[in-house]
C-alpha positions in Angstrom: -42.0 -8.1 -12.2 -44.6 -6.3 -10.2 -47.3 -4.3 -11.8 -46.8 -0.5 -11.0 -50.0 1.2 -9.3 -48.6 4.0 -7.4 -50.5 7.3 -7.6 -53.5 8.0 -9.7 -54.4 9.2 -13.1 -56.6 11.6 -14.9 -58.0 10.5 -18.3 -60.0 12.3 -21.0 -62.4 10.5 -23.4 -60.8 10.2 -26.8 -57.5 11.4 -25.8 -54.2 9.7 -25.8 -52.8 11.9 -22.9 -52.8 10.3 -19.3 -51.7 12.8 -16.5 -50.4 11.1 -13.1 -50.4 12.4 -9.8 -47.8 10.8 -7.4 -46.4 8.7 -10.3 -42.9 8.0 -11.3 -43.2 6.7 -15.1 -39.8 7.3 -16.1 -38.5 5.0 -13.9 -41.3 2.7 -13.7 -42.8 2.3 -17.2 -41.3 1.6 -20.6 -42.6 1.9 -24.1 -44.6 -1.0 -25.3 -45.9 -1.8 -21.9 -49.6 -2.2 -21.0 -51.6 0.7 -19.4 -54.6 -0.8 -17.5 -57.0 2.3 -17.6 -60.0 2.9 -15.2 -62.2 1.9 -17.5 -60.8 -1.6 -17.6 -59.5 -1.5 -21.0 -55.7 -2.3 -22.0 -53.8 0.5 -23.9 -50.4 0.3 -25.3 -47.7 3.1 -23.8 -46.4 4.8 -26.9 -44.5 7.6 -25.3 -43.3 8.6 -21.7 -43.2 12.4 -21.6 -42.1 12.6 -17.9 -42.8 10.9 -14.5 -46.5 12.3 -14.4 -47.4 12.2 -18.2 -47.5 9.3 -20.8 -49.5 8.8 -24.0 -51.3 5.7 -24.9 -52.6 3.8 -28.2 -55.5 3.7 -29.1 -57.2 6.9 -27.5 -58.9 6.3 -24.1 -62.3 4.9 -24.6 -63.9 5.4 -21.1 -65.4 8.6 -19.7 -63.4 11.5 -18.6 -62.3 11.3 -15.2 -59.6 12.2 -12.5 -58.0 10.8 -9.5 -58.6 7.2 -10.7 -56.5 4.0 -10.1 -54.9 2.5 -12.8 -51.9 -0.3 -13.4 -49.1 -0.5 -15.8 -48.5 -4.2 -16.8 -45.1 -5.0 -17.6 -44.7 -6.9 -20.8 -41.0 -7.3 -21.0 -40.7 -8.9 -17.5 -37.1 -9.8 -16.3 -35.7 -9.5 -19.8 -36.1 -5.7 -19.2 -34.4 -5.6 -15.7 -31.6 -7.8 -17.3 -31.0 -5.5 -20.2 -30.9 -2.4 -17.8 -28.6 -4.4 -15.4 -26.3 -5.1 -18.5 -26.3 -1.5 -19.5 -25.5 -0.2 -16.2 -22.5 -3.0 -15.9 -21.1 -1.9 -19.1 -21.1 1.8 -18.2 -19.4 1.0 -14.8 -17.0 -1.2 -16.7 -15.6 1.8 -18.5 -14.0 3.4 -15.4 -12.6 0.1 -14.6 -11.0 -0.5 -18.0 -9.7 2.8 -18.2 -8.5 3.1 -14.7 -7.3 -0.2 -12.9 -7.5 -2.2 -16.0 -4.9 0.0 -17.5 -2.7 -0.2 -14.6 -3.8 3.5 -13.7 -4.8 4.1 -10.0 -6.2 7.3 -8.4 -4.3 9.3 -5.8 -4.9 7.8 -2.3 -4.2 8.7 1.4 -2.5 7.2 4.1 -5.7 5.8 5.6 -6.7 4.6 2.2 -3.6 3.9 -0.2 -4.1 3.8 -3.9 -3.5 -0.1 -3.8 -4.8 -1.8 -0.6 -6.3 -5.0 0.5 -9.9 -5.7 0.7 -9.7 -6.6 4.3 -7.0 -4.2 5.4 -7.7 -0.7 3.7 -4.9 1.4 5.6 -2.1 -0.7 4.4 -0.7 -0.7 0.9 1.2 1.4 -1.9 0.0 5.0 -2.0 0.3 7.6 -5.0 -0.3 10.8 -3.2 0.8 13.2 -6.0 3.1 13.6 -9.0 6.6 11.5 -9.0 5.8 10.5 -5.2 5.7 6.9 -4.0 4.6 5.8 -0.6 4.6 2.5 1.3 2.0 2.6 3.9 1.1 0.4 7.0 -1.4 0.7 9.6 -2.3 4.2 8.0 1.1 5.6 8.5 3.6 6.3 5.7 6.9 4.3 6.4 8.7 5.0 3.3 8.4 7.8 0.7 10.4 8.0 -2.4 10.6 11.5 -4.1 10.7 12.5 -7.5 14.8 12.7 -7.3 14.9 9.3 -5.7 15.5 10.6 -2.3 13.8 8.0 0.4 12.3 9.4 3.7 10.7 7.8 6.4 11.3 5.3 9.5 12.5 2.6 7.1 15.7 4.7 6.2 16.2 6.2 9.6 18.8 4.8 11.9 17.0 3.2 14.8 18.5 3.8 18.3 20.6 0.8 19.6 19.5 -0.8 22.8 21.6 -0.6 26.1 22.3 -4.3 26.0 23.7 -4.1 22.4 25.8 -1.1 23.3 27.2 -2.9 26.5 27.9 -5.7 24.5 29.7 -3.9 21.9 31.6 -1.9 24.5 32.9 -5.3 26.0 33.9 -6.6 22.6 35.9 -3.5 21.9 37.5 -3.7 25.4 38.6 -7.3 24.8 40.5 -6.4 21.8 43.3 -4.8 23.8 43.4 -3.5 27.2 42.5 0.2 27.4 45.3 0.7 30.0 47.7 -0.3 27.4 46.6 2.3 24.6 44.5 4.7 26.6 40.7 5.5 26.3 40.8 7.2 22.9 41.6 5.7 19.4 44.6 8.2 19.1 46.0 7.7 22.5 48.6 5.0 21.9 51.4 5.9 24.2 54.8 6.7 22.6 56.5 4.1 24.6 54.0 1.4 23.5 56.1 -0.8 20.9 53.2 -2.4 18.9 55.4 -3.0 16.0 53.8 -5.4 13.4 50.9 -5.7 15.7 49.6 -2.2 14.5 48.6 -0.9 11.3 47.6 2.7 10.0 43.9 3.4 9.5 42.5 5.9 6.9 42.5 8.4 9.7 46.2 7.9 10.5 45.4 6.6 13.9 47.4 3.3 15.1 45.1 0.6 15.8 46.2 -2.6 17.5 45.9 -5.8 15.5 46.5 -9.3 16.4 47.7 -11.6 13.5 49.9 -14.7 13.6 51.5 -15.8 10.5 50.2 -19.1 9.1 53.1 -20.4 7.2 55.4 -23.1 8.5 58.9 -21.9 9.6 57.4 -18.3 10.4 59.2 -16.5 13.0 57.9 -13.4 14.9 58.1 -11.6 18.2 55.4 -10.3 20.6 55.6 -7.4 23.1 55.2 -8.8 26.7 56.3 -6.1 29.0 58.9 -3.3 29.1 61.4 -5.9 30.1 60.0 -9.1 28.5 59.7 -10.4 24.7 58.4 -13.3 23.3 59.9 -15.2 20.4 57.6 -17.3 18.3 58.1 -19.8 15.8 55.6 -22.2 13.8 57.3 -25.5 12.8 56.8 -27.9 9.9 54.2 -29.5 12.1 52.1 -26.4 12.3 52.6 -26.1 16.2 53.5 -22.6 17.5 56.5 -22.8 19.9 57.8 -19.6 22.0 60.3 -18.5 24.6 60.3 -15.4 26.5 63.3 -13.2 26.8 63.8 -11.1 29.9 65.9 -7.8 29.3 67.3 -5.4 31.9 
């Protein structure tokens, strides 16, 4: 550890008081270290009154003088520095122990969440206030859960369907049954349309077409073909479905 020589000192013969100018002895000196006076003698530092005042032992032996050079020689060296660093570490650890060490994190913000990665500080879990939890990515709150459990944010909002997906859904719906058979709306089944067993009532009371062939052998059923045709179907013991069409006037 380097000797401390900043500033100058004023000393008085047979006095233990040393007065400094431009000195910072509270930070730069310690009790028990050596004060090398302007008279070339060594003295023990017995008290540090302030940054510009200290006391030595024995009393100063040289002549009274001011604006003199001096030096403070550290006698504890690196052990003193290590002790100071250890004390600072213990003091800082208390905050870690009582905070993150106990599972408690301070309130954060979208750009700096309470729990975040060292290399990605705008993404993580945020605790913005009482009874609120947020999930943040890229500095934007994507999901927020309120005290009553209600979720909000883009993660719970219905995203718009693409044009391609909507077109595919429309084509699938159109393939189920021809619109010219039942009309454009779900409740537009013509009165003359005899769907029979191919329809069921949904929870809104609307007839919905349904295609279902019995799976059992020896099953017999009919299917509507047109206003003048009816198909009779039968599943044989061999599992093969055979049919014949009846034409009526």
